[in-house]
N, C-alpha and C positions, 0 to 999 in steps of 0.2 A: 705950136700948130704945125710947124714944118715936120717935127718928128711924128706927129699924129698922122699926117698925110702919108709919110713914108711907111709907117707901120701899117696903115690901112692898105696901101698898095702891095706891101710885102705879105700881108696876112694870108691870102689863099695859098701861096707857095709854102710858106712856113708851116701852116697848119696841115698841109698835105704831108710835108716831111715829118711833122709830129706824129701823124697817124701811122707812118711806117715805123717810126721810132717805137711807138707803143706795141705795134705788131711784133717787131723784133724782140722787144723786151719780154712780152708774154710768151712767145714761142721758146725763147731761151730759158725762161723760168721753168716751163714745163720740162724742157730738156735737161735742165740742171738738176730738177727734182728726181727725174727718172734715173739719172746717173748717180746722184748723190746718195739716195737711200740704199741701194744695194752695195755701193762702195763702202759706206759706213759699217753695214753689217758684215762685209767681208773682212774689214779691218779689226773686228773684235772676235772673229771666229778662232777657235783653238787650233785650226789647221794652218800651218805656216804656208803651205803651197797655195792656199787661197788668199792669204793675207799680203804676200809680197807683190803680186801684180797691182793690187789696190794701193798699197804704199808707194809703189814707183809712180803710179798715175798721179796721185795727190802731190807727191814731191815735185814731179815734173811741172804740173800746172801751177803750183804755188811758187816755184822757184824761177819761172820764166815770165817775162812781161806778156800781157795779153796781146799787145800790138805784134809782138814777135810771133806769137802763136797764129794770129791772123795771116801774117805774111807767109808762114810755113805752109798753112792749109791752102791758102789761095794761090800764092805764087810759087811755092816750093814743090808741093806734091805733084803738079802736073809734069815735072820732069821725071817723075817716077811712074807716070802713066795714070795718076789718080787726079781727075779734074773735077771741080765743083763750080756751080754757078756762084755768083757773088752772094745771093740770098742764102744758099745752102752753106757756103763757107762762113759767112758771118754768124749765122745761128749756131752752126757746129762749134766754132770757136768760142762763142759766148757760153753755150752749154757746157762744153768741156771745162772751161775755167770755172764757172759757177758751181758745177757738180762737185769739184774738188773741195771748194770752201764750204759748200753745204754738207758734204760728208763729214768734215771735221766738226762742224757745229753739232750734228746729230750724234757722232761718235762720242764727243765729249759729254753730251747730255745722257747717252746710254751709260757710260762709265760712271756717271754721278749717281745713278740709282744704287742704293745700298745693296751689297751682295746677299744680305739676308733675304731679299725678295726672290733671288734666284733659289736660295736654299729652301725657302718656304714652298716655292712652286714645285721644286723637285720632290719634296716631301708629300705633295699631293698627287704625285704620279705623272705630272707634266714633263715633257721632254724639253730639250733645249730650244727647238723651233717654236713649240707652243708657248713657252715662257717668254721668249723674246717677242712673239707676236701679240700675245694677249695681256701680258703683265708689264714688261719693260718698255716696249715701244710707245704705248699710249701715255706713259708718264714722261718718257724722254722727249716726246714730241712737244708736250706742253712746256718743258724747260727750254727746248731749242728754238721755239718760235721766234723770240726776239732777235737772236743772232742770225737765224736763217733769213728772217725778214730783211735784216740789214744788207745781207748779201744779195737778196733778190731786188731790193730797191736800187742798190748800186748798179745793177744791170741796166737801169734806165739811162744812167749817165755813161755807162761803158758803150752803149750802142753808138755813141758819137764816133767811136773808133772805126766803125764799118765804113765810114766815108772813105777811108784810105784804100778800100778795095772796090771803089766806084759805086757803092750802094747809096741810093738816094734816101736819106733820112733827114732828120731836122738839121743837123750840122752842115751837111753838104747843101741842103736847100738854102740855108742861111748864107753860105759862101756864094752861091749862085746869085742870090739877090744883091749881095755886096758888090759882086763883080760888075753889075749893071748900074748900081745907084752910087758906088764909092762912099757909102756912109756906114762904116763898120760898127761904130760905137752903139747907136740905138738898136741896131739889128742883133748884135751879139747880146746886148742886155735883154732884148725880147726873147732870144733863144734861151738865155739863162732863166728867164721867168717861166717859160714853158716847161723846161726840165724841172723846175722847182715845183710847179703845179702838179706835174705828173708824180713826183716823188711824194708830195703831200697826200695825194689820192691813195697811193699804195701804203702810206703810213696809216691812213684811216683803216684800210683793209687789215693791216696788221693788228691794230687795236681790236677790231672786231673779232678776228680769229683768236687773239689772246683771251678776249672776254668769254667767248663761247667754250674754249677749251678749259678755262678755269671754272666756269659754271658746270660743265660736265663732270670735271674732277670732283667738285664739292657735292654733286648729287650722287656720285658713285660710292 
């Protein structure tokens, strides 16, 4: 009963933090997709001058910790005259990181499409861009959905890192309640449960997306 009273008392603060976590995750998912799709396309283009910037970006984001990226964007860039609010810095860091991983998932899916599909499209008079847009990408997206969804779902957990740049989200809200109640175990367990529930919700969205894409593929 003591735990229930504690959780009842902490619920408003933690649920408000969870709403911020959800907002950060969704905004970063959109940002990651916006960055990931063109990056994946750039990395398979036949022109090296377009491939190398995308390759450097992916290598940099995958080769450095997300926490370090947040520190660089929020605490480091102001020394160079570039300053962001905590919200903008958090979403930017999460989006840049997710975009790199999403681009790899999509690039791998594109490369998994048999080269005969390209040849067949060219024989029908389609150009590179048309083949990529109308033939290759629809098939690649269906293949990439599971791995891309995993990256997007992991964003929900990664939002906990924005607490280090003073952004109020679920983790920081939980720490604030712990600072006044001195009961870390039940509150951290409650926070973990909320992260789990959010992840389960996005897993369900992933299954719906897979089902619809597979159904569209069977009908085509």
